[in-house]
MDAnalysis code that builds the backbone (N, CA, C; Angstrom):
import MDAnalysis as mda
import numpy as np

u = mda.Universe.empty(225, n_residues=75, atom_resindex=np.repeat(np.arange(75), 3), trajectory=True)
u.add_TopologyAttr("name", ["N", "CA", "C"] * 75)
u.add_TopologyAttr("resid", np.arange(1, 76))
u.add_TopologyAttr("resname", ["MET", "ARG", "ALA", "MET", "ALA", "ARG", "SER", "SER", "THR", "ALA", "GLY", "ALA", "ASN", "GLY", "GLN", "VAL", "ALA", "ASN", "GLY", "ALA", "ALA", "VAL", "SER", "LEU", "GLU", "ASP", "ALA", "LYS", "ALA", "LEU", "VAL", "LEU", "ALA", "ALA", "ILE", "GLY", "GLU", "LEU", "VAL", "GLU", "ASP", "GLY", "LYS", "ALA", "GLU", "TRP", "ARG", "ARG", "MET", "ALA", "THR", "GLY", "GLU", "PHE", "GLU", "LEU", "ARG", "LEU", "ILE", "SER", "GLY", "GLU", "VAL", "PHE", "LEU", "LEU", "GLY", "GLU", "ILE", "GLY", "VAL", "THR", "ARG", "VAL", "ALA"])
u.atoms.positions = np.array([
    [97.385, 110.972, 120.482],
    [96.952, 111.846, 119.311],
    [96.513, 110.692, 118.228],
    [95.253, 110.744, 117.738],
    [94.973, 109.896, 116.486],
    [94.762, 110.404, 115.283],
    [95.187, 109.689, 114.469],
    [95.286, 110.258, 113.013],
    [94.195, 109.315, 112.200],
    [93.463, 109.779, 111.421],
    [92.402, 109.139, 110.694],
    [92.611, 109.149, 109.170],
    [92.517, 108.155, 108.432],
    [92.603, 108.201, 107.049],
    [91.330, 107.446, 106.514],
    [90.442, 108.094, 105.769],
    [89.264, 107.424, 105.275],
    [89.097, 107.613, 103.800],
    [88.482, 106.689, 103.089],
    [88.114, 106.877, 101.831],
    [87.055, 107.754, 101.607],
    [87.035, 108.514, 100.398],
    [85.758, 109.323, 100.155],
    [84.501, 108.582, 99.858],
    [83.438, 109.240, 100.333],
    [82.155, 108.686, 100.511],
    [81.390, 109.341, 99.270],
    [82.007, 110.278, 98.589],
    [81.297, 110.981, 97.557],
    [81.242, 110.177, 96.306],
    [81.976, 109.089, 96.026],
    [81.591, 108.252, 94.754],
    [82.102, 106.844, 95.172],
    [81.820, 106.171, 94.313],
    [82.053, 104.651, 94.420],
    [83.484, 104.235, 93.786],
    [84.311, 105.280, 93.211],
    [85.283, 104.927, 92.781],
    [86.581, 105.854, 93.415],
    [87.725, 105.341, 93.387],
    [88.976, 106.095, 93.883],
    [89.866, 106.202, 92.567],
    [91.261, 106.677, 92.857],
    [92.263, 106.697, 91.874],
    [93.464, 105.862, 92.362],
    [94.204, 105.080, 91.674],
    [95.601, 104.602, 92.188],
    [96.540, 105.524, 91.503],
    [97.716, 105.191, 91.960],
    [98.825, 106.064, 91.652],
    [99.006, 106.375, 90.329],
    [98.625, 105.598, 89.274],
    [98.762, 105.728, 87.937],
    [97.482, 106.439, 87.193],
    [96.581, 106.915, 88.147],
    [95.513, 107.566, 87.836],
    [94.512, 107.015, 87.400],
    [94.492, 105.481, 87.307],
    [93.351, 104.686, 86.796],
    [92.353, 104.670, 87.958],
    [90.762, 104.666, 87.544],
    [89.827, 104.642, 88.532],
    [89.744, 103.083, 88.954],
    [89.535, 102.859, 90.325],
    [89.415, 101.701, 90.929],
    [88.208, 101.698, 91.846],
    [87.529, 100.784, 91.952],
    [86.409, 100.734, 93.003],
    [86.892, 100.771, 94.467],
    [86.115, 101.100, 95.233],
    [86.616, 101.042, 96.689],
    [86.811, 99.675, 97.241],
    [86.067, 98.718, 96.819],
    [86.221, 97.458, 97.218],
    [87.561, 96.842, 96.618],
    [88.039, 97.304, 95.470],
    [89.072, 96.762, 94.590],
    [90.158, 97.405, 95.529],
    [90.059, 98.845, 95.922],
    [91.133, 99.349, 96.657],
    [91.467, 98.702, 98.028],
    [90.282, 98.477, 98.680],
    [90.437, 97.712, 100.045],
    [91.122, 96.368, 99.902],
    [90.746, 95.599, 98.751],
    [91.416, 94.331, 98.594],
    [92.985, 94.486, 98.386],
    [93.120, 95.665, 97.737],
    [94.828, 95.764, 97.261],
    [95.485, 96.122, 98.657],
    [94.993, 96.889, 99.624],
    [95.475, 97.338, 100.633],
    [95.520, 96.100, 101.509],
    [94.506, 95.288, 101.770],
    [94.654, 94.336, 102.611],
    [95.815, 92.958, 102.080],
    [95.796, 93.045, 100.866],
    [96.912, 92.264, 100.169],
    [98.250, 92.614, 100.579],
    [98.455, 94.022, 100.586],
    [99.651, 94.663, 100.949],
    [99.958, 94.321, 102.237],
    [98.987, 94.523, 103.193],
    [99.275, 94.198, 104.647],
    [99.533, 92.735, 104.872],
    [98.742, 91.916, 104.260],
    [99.145, 90.499, 104.298],
    [100.551, 90.019, 104.016],
    [101.143, 90.757, 103.159],
    [102.583, 90.693, 102.568],
    [103.366, 91.001, 103.771],
    [103.009, 92.059, 104.525],
    [103.845, 92.633, 105.644],
    [103.862, 91.514, 106.838],
    [102.571, 90.951, 106.911],
    [102.531, 89.846, 107.900],
    [103.446, 88.750, 107.612],
    [103.107, 88.219, 106.342],
    [103.960, 86.984, 105.932],
    [105.379, 87.235, 105.767],
    [105.997, 88.574, 105.599],
    [107.327, 88.623, 105.883],
    [107.812, 88.905, 107.046],
    [106.806, 88.966, 108.159],
    [107.373, 88.990, 109.606],
    [107.611, 90.600, 109.876],
    [107.049, 91.440, 109.134],
    [107.225, 92.811, 109.292],
    [105.962, 93.430, 110.207],
    [105.006, 92.581, 110.387],
    [103.724, 93.102, 111.178],
    [103.160, 91.908, 111.850],
    [102.338, 92.305, 112.565],
    [101.358, 91.088, 113.264],
    [100.059, 91.720, 113.165],
    [99.011, 91.066, 112.987],
    [97.541, 91.509, 113.295],
    [96.758, 90.504, 113.849],
    [95.731, 91.098, 114.672],
    [94.654, 90.310, 115.380],
    [93.322, 90.922, 115.367],
    [92.327, 90.268, 115.317],
    [91.005, 90.612, 115.440],
    [90.639, 91.138, 116.821],
    [90.088, 92.383, 116.907],
    [89.559, 92.725, 118.248],
    [88.194, 92.348, 118.278],
    [87.721, 92.636, 119.581],
    [86.317, 92.109, 120.123],
    [85.238, 93.149, 119.329],
    [85.783, 94.256, 118.823],
    [84.814, 95.374, 118.174],
    [84.694, 94.835, 116.487],
    [85.412, 93.922, 116.078],
    [85.537, 93.445, 114.646],
    [86.501, 93.920, 114.025],
    [87.186, 95.007, 114.450],
    [88.288, 95.657, 113.740],
    [89.423, 94.759, 113.857],
    [90.366, 95.156, 113.162],
    [91.782, 94.275, 113.121],
    [92.846, 95.580, 113.731],
    [93.646, 94.901, 114.819],
    [94.827, 95.913, 115.127],
    [96.082, 95.183, 114.320],
    [96.597, 96.141, 113.676],
    [97.885, 95.860, 112.910],
    [99.110, 96.506, 113.690],
    [100.063, 95.920, 114.075],
    [101.235, 96.076, 114.767],
    [102.474, 96.090, 113.753],
    [103.258, 96.970, 113.408],
    [104.297, 96.885, 112.762],
    [105.601, 96.787, 113.564],
    [106.790, 96.123, 113.017],
    [107.810, 95.776, 113.993],
    [108.527, 97.188, 114.324],
    [108.345, 98.139, 113.643],
    [108.879, 99.492, 113.896],
    [107.930, 100.159, 114.999],
    [106.826, 99.582, 115.588],
    [106.232, 100.283, 116.603],
    [105.068, 100.784, 116.509],
    [104.660, 101.089, 115.170],
    [103.444, 101.704, 114.839],
    [102.397, 100.888, 115.103],
    [100.969, 101.201, 115.492],
    [99.942, 100.516, 115.626],
    [98.515, 101.118, 115.015],
    [97.866, 100.383, 114.231],
    [96.960, 100.895, 113.589],
    [95.580, 99.867, 113.832],
    [94.255, 100.498, 113.798],
    [93.117, 99.844, 113.783],
    [92.661, 100.069, 112.408],
    [92.208, 98.531, 111.886],
    [91.770, 98.741, 110.449],
    [90.246, 98.449, 110.589],
    [89.486, 99.310, 110.505],
    [88.043, 99.309, 110.371],
    [87.478, 98.991, 109.133],
    [86.153, 99.054, 109.108],
    [85.319, 98.950, 107.839],
    [85.694, 99.953, 106.704],
    [85.660, 101.308, 107.097],
    [85.947, 102.154, 106.134],
    [87.129, 103.012, 106.354],
    [87.977, 102.600, 107.409],
    [89.116, 103.530, 107.734],
    [90.245, 102.860, 108.149],
    [91.375, 103.550, 108.398],
    [92.425, 103.194, 109.227],
    [92.640, 104.260, 110.164],
    [93.023, 103.798, 111.334],
    [93.196, 104.798, 112.418],
    [94.686, 104.322, 113.019],
    [95.411, 105.303, 113.150],
    [96.856, 105.039, 113.763],
    [96.813, 105.417, 115.310],
    [97.021, 104.488, 116.097],
    [96.732, 104.808, 117.649],
    [98.137, 104.710, 118.265],
    [99.312, 104.343, 117.585],
    [100.308, 104.608, 118.414],
    [101.756, 104.621, 117.176],
])
């Protein structure tokens, strides 16, 4: 079973937890920075796939594909 989380394409802005507007590019940068911290801390590994997507594997066993516009959990 695959679960998909996507950003809204209705507008160019999203909202962060404090309610402030943030551009989708800024939101993507924040997510990638958080993922980078997981990798640096040894809590995850990632690699680039032939499709151009990144595969993220958490040490707890979850596997995600990070695409251009969304994140798909595959395991």
